[in-house]
C-alpha positions, 0 to 999 in steps of 0.5 A: 425551103426553110433550110434553103432560106437559112443557108442563103441568110448565112451566106448573106451575112458573110458566114459559111457552113463547113459541109466537109466536117458535117459530111465526115461526121454523118458518114462516121469518118475517122480523124474528124476531130483535128483540133478539139477547140475548133470542133467545139466552136463548130459543134456549138454553131451547128447545135444553135442552127438546129435549135433555130431551125426547129423553133422556126419550123414550129412557129411556121407550122403554127402560122400555116395551121392558123391560115387554114383556120382563118381561111377554110377554103384553103382546106380544099387544096389539101382535101382534093376530091375526098368526099368524106373529108369534104362531108365531115369537115362541112366543106360542102356547106356555104362559108356563112353556114359553115361558121354556125356548125358546132356539132356533126351528128352521124347515122352510120349504117353497118351491115353484117351477115347477122343484121343491119344496124344504124349507129347514131352519135356525135362525130369525134374522129375519123380517118381515111385510107391513104390510097383509097377514098374510103373510111378507115374508121369513125369514132362517135360519142353519145352512141346509140344503136338501132337494129333494123331486123325487127321491122323490116319490110319485104315487098315483091315487084309485081311480075318480076320476082324481085324482092326489095327490103326496106325499113321504117324510119321508126323501126327498131328500138334505140339502145344506148351504147355504154362508154364515152366513145364508140368506134366503127371500123370502115369495113363495116360501114355501108352508108353515112348520113350527116347532120350539121348542128348549130347549138343555140343557147338562150338565157331568159330574164329569170336566168334559165338557160335553154339550149336548142339544136338547130340543123344547118343546111 
């Protein structure tokens, strides 16, 4: 659309594009340069056009990005039915509540053959598989880990022979994971719990600053 508009403007002001020369250059034709002086003029014009299109595209990209920031509901057009994008970006919240979200806390249940582990932390980055509604990875900061093996509870449904494994919310020791960022591959993720946080800062008369984390929901 940008190039179409540019070509129309060039034609509107009485100029024209030497498409034959461009085709010969791009197709590596011989004897393209018949007159060096003329070619220099046309080459300069072409480079100016490329510079203008690059600059215009950059500015247009900034404008479009800003529009999605000003009007978050526009993101629904890009997100579609992808649940993880809706969940992590807060699009499931009302607009008024979404404005108050400062942090997104996640609890990720990761199951392996050896253990079921919950990783908790602040959501920093994530990616979605382009052809599936699945997570590729999640990156969190201030990561903590809790192993659920220690205090698992196995109950059997009377008369059915079915055993159900459950876990106490307070079971397992919370272990701090060293490092600034911790990444969990999507193939290891079984479930994700999200808590939206509003960071409220209050300064009292003595100048003491108190920070409170308030869930948004």
